[in-house]
C-alpha positions as CSV (number, residue, x, y, z in Angstrom):
1,M,144.7,-20.0,159.2
2,A,141.5,-21.7,160.4
3,V,140.1,-18.4,161.6
4,A,141.0,-16.7,158.4
5,I,139.2,-19.4,156.4
6,G,136.2,-19.1,158.7
7,L,136.1,-15.4,158.2
8,L,136.2,-15.8,154.5
9,L,133.3,-18.2,154.5
10,L,131.2,-15.8,156.6
11,L,132.2,-12.9,154.2
12,R,131.0,-15.1,151.3
13,L,127.6,-15.4,153.1
14,V,127.4,-11.6,153.7
15,G,128.1,-10.8,150.0
16,G,128.8,-7.1,150.9
17,S,127.4,-4.9,148.1
18,M,128.6,-1.4,147.7
19,P,126.1,1.4,148.4
20,W,126.3,3.0,144.9
21,G,124.4,0.4,142.9
22,Q,122.2,1.0,139.9
23,L,118.5,1.3,141.0
24,T,115.4,1.1,138.7
25,I,111.9,1.7,140.1
26,A,108.4,1.2,138.8
27,V,106.1,4.0,137.6
28,G,102.7,4.3,139.2
29,P,99.3,4.7,137.5
30,D,99.7,8.5,137.7
31,G,102.9,8.3,135.7
32,R,105.1,9.2,138.6
33,P,107.9,7.0,140.1
34,M,106.4,4.8,142.8
35,R,109.4,5.2,145.2
36,P,108.8,1.9,147.0
37,R,109.5,1.4,150.7
38,V,112.0,-1.4,150.7
39,K,115.1,-2.5,152.7
40,W,117.6,-4.0,150.3
41,H,119.7,-5.7,153.1
42,L,123.0,-5.2,151.3
43,W,125.1,-6.5,154.2
44,T,122.8,-9.0,155.9
45,I,124.5,-12.3,156.4
46,C,123.4,-15.3,154.4
47,R,120.3,-13.6,153.1
48,G,119.4,-14.9,149.7
49,E,121.8,-17.9,150.0
50,P,120.7,-21.5,149.6
51,P,119.8,-23.0,153.0
52,A,121.8,-26.2,152.5
53,M,125.0,-24.3,151.5
54,S,124.5,-21.8,154.3
55,A,124.2,-24.6,156.9
56,A,127.3,-26.3,155.6
57,L,129.4,-23.1,155.7
58,G,128.0,-22.2,159.1
59,F,129.0,-25.6,160.5
60,I,132.5,-25.4,158.9
61,S,132.9,-21.9,160.5
62,I,132.0,-23.2,163.9
63,V,134.5,-26.1,163.6
64,L,137.3,-23.9,162.4
65,G,136.6,-21.3,165.1
66,C,136.6,-24.0,167.9
67,L,139.8,-25.5,166.4
68,A,141.5,-22.1,166.5
69,F,140.4,-21.5,170.1
70,F,141.7,-24.8,171.4
71,I,145.0,-24.5,169.6
72,V,145.7,-20.8,170.2
73,G,144.2,-20.5,173.7
74,P,146.8,-22.7,175.5
75,E,149.6,-21.1,173.6
76,L,148.5,-17.6,174.6
77,A,148.1,-18.7,178.3
78,E,151.7,-20.1,178.1
79,A,152.9,-16.8,176.7
80,V,152.0,-15.1,180.0
81,T,154.6,-17.1,181.9
82,H,157.0,-17.6,179.0
83,P,157.2,-14.4,177.1
84,V,157.4,-14.6,173.3
85,A,157.8,-12.0,170.6
86,R,155.4,-9.1,170.8
87,W,154.1,-9.6,167.2
88,L,153.4,-13.3,167.9
89,E,151.5,-12.4,171.1
90,Y,149.4,-9.9,169.3
91,S,148.6,-12.3,166.4
92,M,147.5,-14.9,168.9
93,M,145.3,-12.4,170.7
94,F,143.7,-11.3,167.3
95,T,143.2,-15.0,166.4
96,L,141.5,-15.7,169.7
97,A,139.3,-12.7,169.4
98,A,138.3,-13.6,165.8
99,S,137.4,-17.1,166.9
100,F,134.9,-15.6,169.4
101,T,133.3,-13.9,166.5
102,V,133.3,-16.7,164.0
103,V,131.7,-19.3,166.3
104,P,128.6,-17.4,167.4
105,V,128.0,-16.0,163.9
106,G,128.4,-19.5,162.5
107,V,125.8,-20.8,165.1
108,I,123.3,-18.1,164.0
109,V,123.8,-19.1,160.3
110,L,123.4,-22.8,161.1
111,V,120.2,-22.2,163.1
112,R,118.6,-20.0,160.5
113,S,119.5,-22.4,157.7
114,G,118.2,-25.3,159.7
115,L,114.9,-23.6,160.2
116,D,114.6,-23.0,156.5
117,L,115.4,-26.6,155.7
118,A,112.7,-27.8,158.1
119,A,110.1,-25.1,157.2
120,R,107.6,-25.0,154.3
121,R,108.3,-22.8,151.4
122,C,106.6,-19.4,151.2
123,S,105.0,-18.0,148.1
124,M,104.0,-14.5,147.0
125,V,102.2,-13.0,144.0
126,G,103.2,-9.4,143.7
127,L,104.5,-6.4,141.7
128,V,108.1,-5.7,140.9
129,V,108.5,-2.2,142.2
130,G,112.3,-1.9,142.2
131,M,115.4,-3.6,140.7
132,R,118.9,-3.1,142.0
133,R,122.3,-4.1,140.5
134,D,125.3,-3.8,142.8
135,V,129.0,-4.6,142.8
136,G,129.8,-6.9,145.8
137,L,132.9,-8.4,147.3
138,F,132.5,-11.6,145.3
139,G,131.1,-10.2,142.0
140,R,127.9,-8.5,141.0
141,T,124.6,-9.0,142.8
142,Y,121.1,-8.6,141.5
143,R,118.0,-7.9,143.6
144,V,114.4,-7.2,142.9
145,A,111.8,-5.7,145.3
146,V,108.5,-7.4,145.2
147,Q,105.3,-5.9,146.7
148,A,102.3,-8.1,147.4
149,G,98.9,-6.7,146.4
150,D,97.9,-4.4,143.6
151,R,99.0,-0.9,142.5
152,V,96.5,0.8,144.8
153,M,98.0,-0.7,147.9
154,T,101.7,-0.3,147.0
155,K,102.1,3.0,148.7
156,K,101.1,1.5,152.1
157,L,103.1,-1.7,152.1
158,W,106.8,-2.5,152.5
159,A,108.3,-4.4,149.6
160,E,110.4,-7.6,150.1
161,A,113.9,-7.6,148.5
162,F,115.1,-10.9,146.9
163,R,118.4,-11.8,145.4
164,V,118.2,-13.4,142.0
165,N,120.6,-14.4,139.3
166,R,121.5,-12.3,136.3
167,S,119.3,-14.3,133.8
168,T,116.2,-13.8,135.9
169,F,117.1,-10.2,136.5
170,D,117.3,-9.5,132.8
171,L,113.9,-11.0,132.2
172,L,112.1,-8.7,134.6
173,R,111.1,-5.1,134.4
174,P,109.6,-2.7,137.0
175,G,105.9,-3.1,137.0
176,D,105.8,-6.9,136.2
177,R,103.5,-9.1,138.2
178,I,105.4,-12.3,139.2
179,T,104.9,-15.3,141.4
180,I,107.8,-16.1,143.6
181,E,108.6,-19.1,145.9
182,Y,111.2,-18.5,148.7
183,S,112.4,-19.7,152.0
184,P,110.9,-18.0,155.1
185,H,114.1,-17.0,156.9
186,L,117.0,-16.6,154.4
187,R,114.6,-15.4,151.6
188,Y,116.3,-17.7,149.1
189,V,114.4,-17.8,145.9
190,F,113.6,-21.4,144.9
191,S,111.5,-20.4,141.8
192,L,110.3,-17.2,140.2
193,V,107.6,-17.2,137.5
194,P,108.1,-14.1,135.2
195,P,105.1,-12.7,133.3
196,E,104.2,-14.4,130.0
197,P,105.4,-12.4,126.9
198,L,101.9,-11.8,125.6
199,K,100.6,-10.6,128.9
200,K,103.7,-8.5,129.4
201,A,103.3,-6.9,126.0
202,A,99.6,-6.2,126.7
203,G,100.4,-4.6,130.0
């Protein structure tokens, strides 16, 4: 049970978006689609999640994994000398193997979250070159690809993908110039300043 809860917590951090999401891209000065160079990170663990929440879930996953190891390990060792039902032996082996996955992944999440909590926030002024709407394991996810620089440089630079909420997603359009403040490791968006209505209409 402890390992199952730990795995669910880690799956929550992964998000797990399906690969057939709806993609919208910006149009360049020549009227052609810009086709931005961007990695959407659909299955990257804890990317776009709040650092404090990620640290808490990572710590809980470590505790649950260690708890399962110390409970199931002795029982599995005893099953070698005192045979038990085959299904029970297999379940204990699976639980032990899962705990070896939950603990190191939880450590990675905890370290990355801790680095974000201790680091200064990053900021970027750039162009929205792509927007993606996906269906994930825990509901819909919304991402925007932001490319620093101007329209002339966009073909040479990789864009950064950020996860946003639906209300922010609905406010943006490909081609908008925005200011975004985010964490350096998890790329969690603390604030995003959309274009002003008058400037947006003029553009």
